[in-house]
N, C-alpha and C positions, 0 to 999 in steps of 0.2 A: 560465617563472618567471624574473624578473629577478634577476641577481646583485647584490651590494653595489656593485660597480664601476659597473654600469649604472644603478642608482638614484642614485648620486652624480653621474654624468654628466648625468642628467636634471634635476639641481637639487633633488632631493627627499631630501636626506640626512636621516637620522634620528639624533637625538642620544640618547645614554645608553641605547642598547638598545631604543629605541622603534621600532616598525614604521612605515613610511610609510603614508599613508592608502590604503585599497584602493578600487578602482572598485566602486561599488555595483551597477552593472549586471551585473557578472561573478558576483555572488553572489545575484542575485534568484531567488526560488523562486515560480513562478506557481501558480495554483490547480490545473491539471492535474498538475503535478509533485508538489505537496504531497498531492493526493488519492491519486496512485499510490504515494507513499511510505507513507502511512498504511495503505492497503489491503494493500500488500506486507508491512508489518510485522505486521499482524493475521493475515494468512494464514500468514506464516512462523512466528509464535509458535504458532499452532494446529497446524501440521505437526510442530513439534518437541516440543511439550508433550503432545499427546494420546496418542501411543504410550507415553510415560513414565508417564502417569497410568493408562492402561488396562492396562499390563503387570501391575499388582498384582491385577487381577481374573482373570487366567488366560485360558483358552480361551473362556470365556463372553463376553469382550470382543469377540472376533471375530464371534460370533453377533450381539451387540448392534450392532456397527458395520454388519453386513450389513442388519439390520432398519432401522436409521436411514437407510442409503443407499437402500433401496427406498422408504422414506417420502419422502425428498427427491426422488427420481425421480418418484413419483406426484404430488407437489405441483407439480413442473414441468409435467407433462402436464396437470394440472388447470388451471393458469393459462393454458397454451396453448389449451386448449379454451374457456375463458372469453373469451379475446381473439378467437377465431373467431366466437363467438356475438354479440358486440357490436363489430363492426369499425369503426363510424363514430364512436366516441368519440375525443376528442382528448387524453385523459389527465387532464383536469381541471387543478387548480392544481399538480399535481406534475410535469407534463410540461414 
């Protein structure tokens, strides 16, 4: 980061407390970065809020979490088996 002296030497002095113009390329956020940021915030929010919400239910929340985990695992296996049965598809308009 440039100091005030370096900015003045470059001829980009700022008057009355205004910041010099920033390079737009340095702050560009592409589609992959934006997607990763959104996914990370969604997952992070779920990781920190789910235990707090489920704590009020007591030990039954652990049983429920186990049942939901088994269901998610079975859905993953189901979709894996479906892709084995129809391997020649190209994914349609969503691929």
